[in-house]
C-alpha positions in Angstrom: -10.7 6.4 28.5 -8.1 5.8 25.1 -7.9 8.3 23.4 -7.7 6.9 19.7 -7.1 9.3 16.1 -9.0 8.0 12.8 -6.1 9.1 10.1 -7.0 8.7 6.8 -5.2 6.8 4.2 -5.6 7.2 0.9 -3.6 5.8 -1.7 0.2 7.1 -0.4 -0.5 10.3 2.1 -1.0 10.0 5.4 -3.8 12.2 6.4 -3.5 12.6 10.1 -6.4 13.1 13.1 -4.4 15.8 14.7 -7.3 16.4 17.9 -8.5 12.2 18.3 -11.6 11.2 20.6 -11.7 9.5 23.4 -13.6 5.6 24.3 -13.8 3.2 26.7 -13.1 0.6 24.2 -11.7 -0.1 20.7 -14.9 -1.1 19.4 -16.9 2.4 20.5 -13.9 4.0 17.6 -14.5 1.6 15.7 -18.1 1.9 15.5 -17.5 5.7 15.2 -14.6 5.1 12.5 -18.2 3.2 10.3 -20.2 6.1 11.1 -17.6 8.8 10.2 -16.4 6.5 6.9 -20.7 6.2 5.8 -20.5 10.0 5.9 -17.2 10.5 3.5 -18.6 7.6 1.0 -21.8 10.2 0.8 -20.1 13.3 -0.2 -18.2 11.4 -2.7 -21.0 9.5 -4.3 -22.6 12.9 -4.1 -18.9 14.8 -5.8 -18.9 11.4 -8.5 -15.7 11.1 -6.9 -13.2 7.2 -6.7 -14.1 5.3 -4.1 -12.0 3.1 -4.1 -9.0 3.3 -1.7 -9.1 5.2 1.0 -8.6 3.5 4.5 -9.1 4.7 8.1 -6.7 3.8 10.7 -7.1 3.9 13.6 -4.3 4.5 16.2 -3.4 5.0 19.9 -1.4 8.6 21.4 1.8 6.4 20.3 0.9 5.7 16.6 0.0 1.8 16.9 -1.7 0.9 14.1 -5.3 -1.0 16.5 -7.5 -0.9 13.5 -7.5 -0.1 9.6 -11.4 0.0 8.2 -11.4 0.7 4.4 -14.4 3.2 3.9 -15.5 0.6 1.2 -15.9 -1.9 3.5 -19.1 -0.3 5.3 -21.2 -0.3 1.6 -24.0 -2.5 1.8 -24.5 -4.4 -1.4 -27.4 -6.9 -0.7 
């Protein structure tokens, strides 16, 4: 298993995930990030916040960014 960290990039500010979570594959980590992004977006919509600009930066323990997931990319508009 590999530990992945779900850091959140909010424009120029990076909020680091101090704990991370272990997954068998990067694809599983991405699927978890998609679910978390939907929850974050739902909260933003409830509060009337701007949705654009935030992204998960999934990194390994050594800080390598292995996937970037803009939160708005998980919206289904059609």
